[in-house]
N, C-alpha and C positions, 0 to 999 in steps of 0.2 A: 669762316674754312675760304665761302666765295668775296668776299673783304678783303682779308688778307690779299686771296689769289688775285682781283684783281689790282689795289693797292699800293701791295710789298706792306711790310711788315711798318717800316718806319712812317709811311706814305696813311695809315692806321690808326688813328684817333677815338680813344673810349665812345666818345661820341658815338663815334661809326657805327661800333662794333657793338651797343647797346641799343641804338634804333636796327637796323640789323634783324638782333637777337629781340626785340620785344622786350629787354627789360633792362631794368636801372642801373645805374652803378654799385650797387650796395648788392643785387641780386650776382652783379659778377664777379665783381667779389671775392663774393661768400662762396660760390659755384666755385670759381677757378684761380681764384690767388691773386692774379695780376695780369697783364695784359701779354707778358712772355711765356708766360703757360696754358694759356687761351691760346696763343701762336703754334706751341709748338704740338698739341693734341689738335689740332688745326691740320696740320702736317701730318699728325698719324693717320689724321680721317683721309683725309688727303692718301697716303697712301694703301690704305685697305680699303680705298673704292677704285678707285681714278688707277692705281699704281699693281690690280688686281690681273690686267689685261699683260698688259708687257710680262708680268712674272710671270705668269704661265705662259710663253712663248719660249720663255726663258728655259724652261722646265721641260716644257714638255713638246715643244718642234722636235722635229726627226733632226737636224743637224743641224750646225752654227748656223748657216748661211739663212735659211729659212728661219732658224731662229729672231736672228738682223733682221731680214727684211720684215717680220711678221710686225716685230718690235717697232719699228718706224711709221710703216704701212698703218700702223693701229693710231701711233703719234699725231699723222700728217692729218687723220683723221680728227681725235682729241683734243689737238691745240687749235683747233676753227669750229668745234662739236657746240652748236647751240645751246644757248641756257645755261654757257658755263663763258665764265673769261678765256680769252683767250690765253694759248702759250701755256707753260707747263710751273703749277706754285712754285713748286723745289728747283728749279730755276732759274727766276724769276725773285721771287718772293721778297730774297734780301742778298742781291750778292755786292752790294755797296751799302754803307749807311755811316752812321757820327760814329765816331771811338769809342760812346759812351753802348753801343749796340752792337762794340765788336763781336762780346757771344755769339749774341746771333747769327752774326754772318758765318762763325766757325760753327755753330749748328749744322747752318743750311749746306755748308762745306762740303762738311762732316756726312752730308746726306748723302751730296751728290758722290762723294767720296765710296761711300759706299754701293751706289749705283755702280759708276766705274768697275768695283771690285767685281758685280756680278756678270756683267758683262764681259770680263778674261775671263773670268772663271768660267763664263759658257762659252767663251773660244776655247778655252784648256779640256775642255771638255771634248769640242770636235775636234782637237789632237788627235787627243786621247782613242775616242770612239770612230779616225782614220775619218774624218770627211774634213777636216782640214789640216793639211799639209805641217808637218815635223818640224817646219824649219820655218813656219808663223810666228812674228815678232805678236805674240799676243797683247802687250800692253802697246804696245805702240796703234794697234786696234783697233783695241778697245777707247782707247782716247781717239780716236779717230769719228768712231760710232760716238761717241758723245760728245763730239764737234757739233754733229750733227745735229743730234735732240737739239744742242744748244742753243744751235742755228735756228733751227727748224722754231723752234718756241719764240725765239726773238723776230724770227720775223711771221710770224702771225701774228706776234702781238702787233709788230707794223702793219697789217691789213692783209699778207698771204690768204692765200683761200686752197681749200684743199688740194685743187689741180696742183698750185704750183708747189704744195709741200709734198709730192708725189712726186713732182720730177724731180725734186731733189732726192728722196730717196729711189730711184730709180739713177740716177748717179751718184750713190754714194751704195749703188748694190755692183755697179763697173765697177768705182774703186776698190768693193771690198773681191772682183773679181780679179783683179788686174795682181790686189796683195796676194792675197794668196796662190795665184798662178794658175784659178780656175778658166780653162777654157773660154772664148767670150761663146756663148747659147746653150751653154752644155746643162745638162737636165740635172734639177738637187734630187738628191736621193739619198 
């Protein structure tokens, strides 16, 4: 997972993988079948480990705004967390690539679409629960939040620190307030 996260799908060779795992190529093939299968398992592992806090925020936070802010603040830290590659594996590992690997790019796009759908569902839940105005364009707002996550991930990869990413979160939440008609300085609850 770490190697794919750092180097992306195409930037990772079988040698990189076998060295990182401390195994020989035949063992990799016996255990996973091929590089693509290993990559898919690495993405599933990433989502099961690094994706749990953001998912829990979307499910458990008392309001949509609180959920989105918690998700963004968590990622402002996680994208630059010591001991891990910077940015987000799902957002960065395969956004472009050779035509022969289009299926990987489509797989990763589907993962990101799932994340976008989860954001939109949480906003729509906020509409249903009354903490987001009923005339809010949930799809547009979800795409905006996804764009913030993508931008934060890219900026982390380019060297932004947690403070810089947290500043982006502050701006994103001000934009949330403007987009939902929430008065500046209103208490969340």
